[in-house]
N, C-alpha and C positions, 0 to 999 in steps of 0.2 A: 940146735933146735931138735926137739924130739921128732923121730921118724914116724910116730904113731899118726893115725888119721886125725885131722883137725877136730877139736871138740865141737859138737853141735850146740848152738846157743839159740834160745828163744828170747826175744826182747819184747817187753810189754810197755806200751806208751799211751799217753792221753793227749799229747800236745805236739809242739813243733818238731820235736825229735832231734834237738841239737846234740844231746849225748849219744843218741843212736848214730848220728852222723860221725861223731868222734870215734865210735867203735868200728863203723864201716871203714873209715879211713885208716885206722890202726891195723885192721886185718889186711887191707889192701897193701899196706906198707910192710907187712910181715912182722909186725910187732906183737900180734896175738896169734897163737897157733889154734885158731878156731874158725868157725864159719857160722854166720847167722842164718839159721834155717827157716825162720819165720819171724815176722813182726806182727803183733796183735795189738789192736787199739780198742778201747771201750767207747771211743767217740768217733763217729763216722767221718767227721771233717778234720781229723788230726793231721797236721802238716807233715808229721813224720812218716805217714803212709806213702807219700809221694817220694820221700827220700829213699824208702825201701824199694819202691818200684823202679826208681832210676838205677839202683844197685842190683836189680834182678832178684830181689828177695821176695818170696811169697808173703802176701799180706792177708790179714783177716780182720774183720770188724765184728766185735761182740758188743752190741749196744746194751749197756747195763740197764737202761730204762725199760727194756722190754721183758725183763725177768721179774718174777714176783718178789724175790728177796735176794739178799746178798749171797746166801748159801746156794741158791739155784744158779746164780751167775757164776760163782766160783766153781761149781761142779761142771758147768759147760766149758769154762775156760780150762779146767784141768784136763778134760777129755780132749780138747783141741791141742793143748800143749803136749800131752803125752803121745799124741799121734806122731810127733816129731822126735821122740826119744831124746830129749836134750840132756846134755851133761850139766848145763847151767841155765838158769832162768834169770834174766836181768831186768829189773825195774828201772826204766829210764823216763822219769817224769810220769809214772803211772799213778793217777790220782784216785786210787781206791784203797780203802782199808780192807785188808784181806782176812778171811775167816780163819779160825784156828785149824780147821781141817786142811785148807789149802796150804797154810804155812807148814804144817806137820808133814804133808806129802812131799814138800820140796826142801825140807830142812837140810842145811849143809850145802845146798846148791841154788840158793835164792839170794841175790844181791840187790842192794838198794844204795842210791846216793842221795844224801840229804844236805841242803845248803846251810849248814852250821857246823860248828865244832862240837859235835856230840860229846857228852850228854847235854850240853847247853842248847837251849832254843829248839826243842823238838816241836814238831807240828808245822803249821803254816805261817806265812808272813814273817819269815825269819829276818829278812833284811831290815824291815821297819822296826821290828822288836829290838834288834841289835842296836840300831841307832838310838832308839829311845832309852835303852839301858845305859848308853854311854861307855860301852866297853871299847877297848883299844884294838881288838883283834877279832876277826871273823874268818869264815872259810867254808870248807865242805868236808864231808866224811863219807866214806864207803863202809857199809856194814852188812853182815849177814842179817837176814830178816828173822825175827821171832814174833811172838804174839804181843809184844809191847811196842806201841807206836814209836818208831825211830829208836828202839831200845835194844836192838840186837848187838852182838859183839862188834866193836868198831875195829876195822882192819887198818885203815890208813886215812890220813887227813892232809889237806892243803890249806895253807893259812894266807890271809891277806890283812894288811894293816889298814885300819879305818882312817880315811883322810879327813881333815877338818872341813866341815861344811858339806860333806858328801851326801848325796841324795840316795834314797833306796834304789832307784833305777840304776844309777852309776855303780853302786856297790854290787847289785845283782849281776851286772854285766861283768865286773871283774871276777866275782866268784865263779860265774859260769865258765869263764876262760880257764880257770884252774880246774874245774870239773872235767873239762874236755881232755886234760892230760891225766887226771887222777883216775878216772873210771877205766880207761883202757889199760892202765898199769895194773889195777886190781884184777880185771878180767884176764889179762895176760898171765898173771901169776897163777890164777886158778886153772886156766886152760893148760898151762905147762905142768900141772901137778905139784906146784910148789906151795900152794895155799890150800888149807883145809880147815873145816870145823868138825871137831870130834867131841861128843859129849859136852858141848858148850865151851870147849877150849879151842882157841885159835892155834893153828900150827903153820909155821912157815919154814920151808926147807927142813922138815922133820924135827923142828924144835918148837917148843911152846912160844907163842908170841904174847907177851904179857902187857904190852902197851902198843897203841896204834903207831904204825909207821908214819913218818913225816916225809911228804913228797920232796921237799927241798933238801932235807938232810940225808935221806936214805935212797932215793930213787937211782941216782947215778951209780953209786957203788954196787947196788943190787943188780943193775943191768949188766955189769961187768962179770957177774958170777956165772 
């Protein structure tokens, strides 16, 4: 492991914070050479705030409903985030569309996780839409954020097979279990300096990454490197 200082990470949430908890646990286990320096929620009652408090992480609430427009909210959020000088900003169930100015400010250090195998099923209600479409496979994707909704370069994915008669709730629970391994893997690679985005191109271990990593096929071998 690198002897450099752990990378400071700011996590943005809107809800229960299960992916936040996965990151907290992975850092505690030494799987990520980083530290979460702040958790910010746009919703005052977000359950993830309590997870952060239990872990001793500073929390902030920026209620988007008190700002006149999206740009004003993003400007306030940028000022708050930059006060922590993060090396990485992680969206963990942050249910806000970000302005181009915000995205540009954090380009190359802004990650999101989405519950589908991107580029398929961008947007909301992915589990219901997947089942209606009758596809055989679903999953989750980690990507760098750009100005296209769920459209940034995809770094890695985890897959689940759809079971006969499966409900959206059961499928969501299985995908979420995969997310809790997938997201720490991505954050760990970035914090270790192994993953980067340069001029729109993904780089892994100083080589172009031209297709998303597959968690089942690639994770074990890469952890041994």
